[in-house]
C-alpha positions as CSV (number, residue, x, y, z in Angstrom):
1,X,-17.5,-1.3,39.6
2,X,-15.6,0.5,37.0
3,X,-12.8,3.3,38.4
4,X,-12.8,7.1,37.0
5,X,-9.3,8.5,37.9
6,X,-8.5,12.2,36.8
7,X,-5.0,14.0,37.7
8,X,-4.5,17.7,37.3
9,X,-1.2,19.9,37.7
10,X,-1.4,22.9,39.1
11,X,0.8,25.7,40.2
12,X,-1.3,27.2,43.1
13,X,-0.2,26.8,46.8
14,X,-2.0,23.5,48.4
15,X,-3.7,25.4,50.6
16,X,-5.3,28.1,47.9
17,X,-5.9,24.7,45.5
18,X,-8.0,23.4,48.4
19,X,-10.1,26.7,48.8
20,X,-10.7,26.5,45.3
21,X,-12.3,23.3,45.5
22,X,-14.4,23.4,48.3
23,X,-17.8,24.9,46.6
24,X,-17.0,23.2,43.8
25,X,-19.6,20.4,44.7
26,X,-22.3,22.7,46.2
27,X,-21.7,24.5,42.4
28,X,-22.1,21.0,40.8
29,X,-25.2,20.4,42.8
30,X,-26.6,24.2,41.9
31,X,-26.0,23.3,37.8
32,X,-27.8,19.9,38.4
33,X,-30.1,19.7,41.3
34,X,-32.5,17.7,39.5
35,X,-30.1,15.4,38.3
36,X,-28.8,14.4,42.1
37,X,-29.5,13.8,45.5
38,X,-28.2,12.3,48.5
39,X,-24.9,14.7,48.1
40,X,-22.2,14.0,50.6
41,X,-19.2,16.1,51.0
42,X,-16.5,15.8,53.3
43,X,-12.9,17.1,54.0
44,X,-10.2,16.1,56.2
45,X,-7.1,18.7,55.2
46,X,-6.5,18.9,51.9
47,X,-8.1,15.2,51.1
48,X,-12.3,15.5,50.1
49,X,-14.8,12.2,50.4
50,X,-18.0,12.8,48.1
51,X,-20.8,11.0,47.6
52,X,-23.9,11.3,45.5
53,X,-26.8,9.7,43.5
54,X,-27.7,10.9,39.6
55,X,-30.4,8.7,38.2
56,X,-30.8,6.0,40.7
57,X,-27.0,5.2,40.1
58,X,-24.6,6.6,43.2
59,X,-21.6,8.0,42.7
60,X,-18.2,7.6,45.4
61,X,-14.9,9.1,45.1
62,X,-12.2,10.9,46.8
63,X,-10.4,14.0,45.7
64,X,-6.6,14.8,47.3
65,X,-4.9,18.1,46.7
66,X,-1.4,17.5,46.6
67,X,1.5,20.4,46.3
68,X,1.4,20.5,42.7
69,X,-1.3,17.9,41.5
70,X,-5.3,17.3,42.5
71,X,-6.3,13.8,41.6
72,X,-9.7,12.3,41.6
73,X,-10.4,8.7,41.9
74,X,-14.2,7.1,42.0
75,X,-16.3,4.4,41.1
76,X,-18.5,4.9,38.2
77,X,-21.8,2.5,37.8
78,X,-21.4,0.1,35.2
79,X,-24.3,1.5,33.6
80,X,-22.6,5.0,33.0
81,X,-19.7,3.1,31.2
82,X,-20.7,4.4,28.0
83,X,-20.3,7.8,29.0
84,X,-16.9,7.4,30.9
85,X,-15.2,9.5,28.1
86,X,-17.5,12.7,28.5
87,X,-17.8,12.2,32.4
88,X,-14.0,12.7,32.3
89,X,-13.3,14.7,30.1
90,X,-16.3,17.3,31.7
91,X,-14.4,16.8,35.5
92,X,-11.1,17.2,33.8
93,X,-12.3,20.9,32.0
94,X,-14.0,21.9,35.3
95,X,-11.0,21.2,38.0
96,X,-9.0,23.0,34.7
97,X,-11.0,26.2,35.2
98,X,-10.9,26.1,38.9
99,X,-7.4,25.5,39.3
100,X,-5.9,27.8,36.6
């Protein structure tokens, strides 16, 4: 399965960055509720394991909130490869806004 890896630097405290990210999946779900199902979100301190299905394809990944950087690593289905750049940029933009 193709990988998606994004790193976003931030100047917040690790706790503040984590708090800002805690509501992100719920907001994404609200915005794209007709396209997402089986949403899973599990926080363990500053690490998030997530998963959901979209258009019948499972997406799974993890987010780690470090002292100066947030990293997102996930798996994309092969069918989404042609959209990888667009997905990556959309996620990056959303994270940058949240962490600004």
